[in-house]
N, C-alpha and C positions, 0 to 999 in steps of 0.2 A: 408438125404438132397438130393434134386433133383432140377436141374435147366437146362435151355437152354440159350445159350449166343452166340452172334456174334463172329465168329472166330478171326477176326482182333482185335476187342476190347479186347477180353479175352487175346490174345497173348501179346498185348501191355501192358496190366495191370500186367500180371505175370512178364513180363520182367522188368517193372519199379519196382515192389515190391522186386525183388531179386538183382537188379543191384548193390546195395551198400553192399550186404552181402560179407564177406570175402571168399576167395577161400577155405580156410581150417579153421575149427573151432574145438576147443577142446570139445565142447558140440554138438553132432550131431543134437539135437533138434533145435538149433539155425539156422540150414541150411534150416529150413522149411518155407513155406509161409502159413499163416493162412487165410482161406477162410470162410467168414461169409455170409450166404445167409439169407436175410430177406425180408420183404414185399416190400422194396424199391429197391432191387437189391442185388449186391454183394459188400462186402468190403474185399479187399485183403491187408494183412499186413505182414511185416517182421521186426525183431528186434534182434540185437545181443548184447544188453546191452549198446552199444555205439551209434549206428545209427539205426533209424527206418524209414520205408517207408510205406505209406498207400494210397490207392486209392479206389474210389468208381466208379462202373460202373453199367449200366442197364442190367438186365437179367430177363427172365421169370422164376420165382421161384415157383415150384410146392410144394416142401417141404422145410421148413426153417431148418437151422442147421449150425453147425460149424465143420470144418475139418482142420487138419494140414497135409501138404504133402511136400515131398522134393521139394524145390523151383527150383533149377537149372534143375532137371530132368523134372519137369512140364513145365518150360520155354522152354526147348529144344523140348519137345513134341508139345506144343502149337504153336511154331514157324514153325513146319513142317506139321501141319494138312492140309488136303485138304480144298478146298474152299466150306465150308458147315457149317451150325450151329453146335455148340459144345454142346453135352449133357453130363452132369456130374451127377453121382448118387453115393451114399454111401450105403454099406451094411456091417454092423458090422465093421471090421477093414480094409475093402477094398474100394477103390475108382475106379469106372469105368469112363473112358473118351472115348467117341465115337464121331466120326465126319465122315460123309459119310460112306465109307466102312472100315475106320480105327477104331480100338478100342484098348484101353490100360487098364490094371488093375494095380493099384498102392497100396502099403500098406500105411495106414495112420499112423501118429505119435500121441502120447498121448497129446491131447489138454490141459489137466489139468496140465501138466508139463511146458507149455509154459509161459514165463514171460508176465506180463501186458504191453501193449503198453503205452509209456509215455503220460501223459496228457499235453496238450498245454495250456499255460497261455493266457491272453488277448493279442490282437494285439499290437505290439509296434510301427509299422509303415509300410509304403508301399513304394516300389521302382519300377521304370519302368523296366520291365523284360528284354528288349533288352539291355538297358544301363547297367543293373546289370550284365548280362551275359558277355558283352564286358569287363566290369571292372574286373570281376573275371579272364577272360582269360589274361588280361594285367598284373595283379598283381601276380597271383598264381605261375607263372613261376619262380618267385624270392624266393619262399618258399624253405626251406631246405628239402632235401630228406633223411637226416641222422637222424634216430630215437634216436641217442645218446642224442640229445638235443631237446626233444619234443616241447618246447615252440616256436621254430622257424620253426617247420614243419607246422604251421598254418598260417592263414591270420587273422590279427587283424581288426575287424570291429569297427569303432569308430563313434558314433552318437552324433552330436552337433546340436541342434535346427533343422534346415531344411537341414542339410548336413550329408552325410554318407561318411566316408573315408575307403578305404581298403588299408592295409599296409602289406607288406611281406618282409622278408630278410633271407638270408642264410649266413650272415656275409660278403660276398663279394660284394653284391649289395642290394639295397633297391628299391622297387617299391611302389609308392603311386598313388591312383586314387580317385578323389573326384566325387560324384554324388548327385543328389537331393534326399531328404528324406522327405516323408510326414508323420509326426508324429500324424496326426489327430487333429491338433490344440493344442496338449498338449506340451507346451514349458517347457524345462528343462534346468537349468543353468549347471547341471552336465553333464560330458561326460559319455555316456554309452558305455562300451566296451564288445566285445565278441570275443574270440580267437577260430576260427573254423578250424578243420583239412582241409588242402588245398585240399586233394583228394575229400572230401565230398562236399566242396564248388564248385569244378569244375563240379561235376556231377549235382549239383543243377543248375548251370549256363547253362549246356547243356540241361537239361530236361525242365527247365522253361523259356528258352530264348525267346520263342514266345508266351508267355501267357498273354501279355498285362501288367499286374502288378503282383508283388509278395508280399504277405503279410508276414511280418517278426514278430516273437514273441520271445523275449528274456526273459527266465524264470529262477528265482532262488528260488527253493522250496526244502525243505527237504535235504539240502546240495547237491542237484543235479542241477548244472547249465547247462541249455541246450538252444538251439536255434531251432526254427521251421520255415520252409519256406513252404508256401502254395499257390497253384494256380490251378484253374480248377479241383477241387476235388482230387487233389494230395497233399500230405504233406510229407516232409522229416524233421526228427528231428535229432539232433546231440548233444552229450555231448560236452561241451566246454573243451578246453585244460586248465589245471590248471597251474598257474605260471605267472610271470611278463614278459610281452613282452618287449624287450629292447627299450630304448628311442631313436629310430632311426631318428625321425623327426629333432632332433637337428643337424643332420649331413648335412641337406640341407642348402646351403647358402642363405642369403637374396637376394643378387644380385651378378652377375658375369659379369665382364667387358671384359673378354678374352674368345672369343668363335668363332666357325666356323659354317657356314651353308653349308650343303651338300645335294645333291639329295639322298633321302632315298634309292631308288631302286639301284642306282649306287653304293652306299656304301655297300649295302647288297651283291650285285653280286661280287664286287671287293674283299670283305672280304672272301667270299666263295671260290673264285678262288685262292687267294694267300695262304689261309690256307691249301690248298691241300697238301702242302709239309711239313707241321708242324707235329712234333711228338705229341703224346697225351699230353694234359695239357700245351703245350707250348703256348707262347703269341705272338701276332703280334705287330709289331712296326708301329705306326702311326705318321708320321711327318707332322705337319700342318705349312705351310709357306704362304707368300703372293702369291706364285706361284700356290698354290693348296695343295692337300693332296697326300702323297706317302705312300703306304703300303709296308712293307717289312717282309718277312718270312725267317729267317735263320734256315732252317730245318736241315737235316742231311748233311753229306759230299756229298751225292749224289744229293741233290736237294736244290735249293734256288728259291725264287720268289719275284717279286716286281711289283707294278702297281701304276700309278698316275691317279688321277681323279680331276675334278674341285671342288674347295671349296673356299668360301669367308671368309677370316679370319678378325676378329676384335680383335686388341690387339697384343700381342707378339707371335713370333714363338713358337710352343710347340711340344714336342715329348712325347708320352705316349705309354706304352706297355699294351695291353689288351688281355684277353682271347677271341678269336673270337666268341665262342658260347654264352658267356655272353653278348657280344655286340649285336650279332644277335637277342637274345631274346628281348633286349630293342628296337632295331630298328623295329622288327616285330610288336611291340605293339604300336608304335607311331601313325600309321594310318594317316600320312600326307605325301604330296609329298616331302617336304623337312624336314630335321631334324636339330636341333640346338645342337651342341656338345660343352658344356661349360666346361672350365678348372678352377677348384677351386685351391686356394692357400693353402699351409701349412706353418708352422713356419720355416721349413727347405726349403730354396730356391732350393736345389738340389733334393728334393723329391716332385714329382707332387701330387696334391690333387686328390680327386675323380673326375670323369668325369660325368657331368650331361647331360642326354639325355631328350630333350623336343621336342614338335612338332613345326613346322615352316610352316605356311600356304603358304608362298611364299618366294622368296629369301630375301625380305626386311621385311616381316611382321611375327612377332612371333605368334605362335598359342596359343590356350587356354592352361593354365597350369594345367588342370584337371588331367593330367598324367605326372608323373615325375619318372625318373629311374636313380638312382645314382650308378655308377660302379667304383670300386677301384681295381687297380692291386694288392694291398696288403689288408690285412684284415681291414675291416671297424670297426669291433668290436673285442675286445679281451676277 
C-alpha cells in the first residue's frame, strides 16, 4: 500500500476514527485504526464491538491495500507532523510515515483478526445538525454516570411522526428536549425508541454539530440493535443499551399554577456565590416570596452565606432545598434570558414536589416548552 495525503485532512480523519475508542481495551487489536486505500481515496475505521467510527477522505493512492495500525499512536504522530504532504507506505509488517524531514516506522497489526465493521440499515430519518447537537448538550447532562444501572446511563431517543424526543435521567432529575424529525414521508403510528450511551451521543453532537443535517439509522438485525449517525462522509455507530428505560414522562405535570420568574444569569451567579461555603453534596435553601428570592447556605460552623435577588412569584410562598450543581445544569441548558421555576405539588402538603425548569422569553412571556428539566431534592424514582 502506498499513498500521499494532505496533512491536516489525514490528522483530522485519524483523530475522528479513534476518538470513541476506550483508553484501555482487553484486546489490543481493538485499539487499532483500519486504513483502506482504494481508487477513490482512503477509508479510516475503528471498532471495539460497541462503537464504530468511519470516515472517507481524498488521497493520491499509488498502491491499493489495507493496513491496521495503533490508532492513538498514529493520531499523536499525525497531529504533530510538519506542514507538508504525508506519505505512507507499507512493506511486509512495517508502515512508514514520512512528512517533510520527519519519518516514522510503525508495526502493523494483523488485519485478518480485526472484526467486521457493522453494516448500516436504511435511513430512518434526518435531523438538523445544530439543533440536534444543542439538544444532546441540554439532555445528556442528566444521564447517570453510575454503571451499576446501565439503563439510565443512556439517552432515550423517541421518534413519533415528525418529532424526535431526547430523554435522560439519573433518578434525581429528568431532562427532555423535543426537536423536528424528517422521516422521509414514512409515517408510523408506533413510537420508535433507541437507548444510546450518553458519552457516545455527546461525541456525535460535538463532531456533527456543524454538518447541516445528520442522517440517523436505527437497525435491528441478527439480535444486534444499533444506531448510526452519518454526515459529511463520516459515520458513527453504537450498540443500543438493552433494558427498559423508566417511564419518566409521567413525572411531568400537565399544568403548574405556582411558579417564579427569575433572571437566568442572576440566579446562576447567586447560586455559585452562595454555594461556595457548602460542604460537598449539601443543598442550598431557596425561599421564594412576594419580595423576591433568598438563597441561603448553612455550611460548616466557620461559614454561612445568603443572597437575595429579584423574582416575580405567582402563587404561594415556597421554600425548596436543591443541590446547586443539579440546578446549575438545568439553568445552563435553558438558553433564555429569564427562567421559569415551577413548583409542583405532592399528596403530602409538607413535602415539596419536583421543581420544573423551563425557558421564559421575558418577564411576562413563557418560552417554548421544547426543553424541560425536572429536579427533585429527593429521589424521583425508586
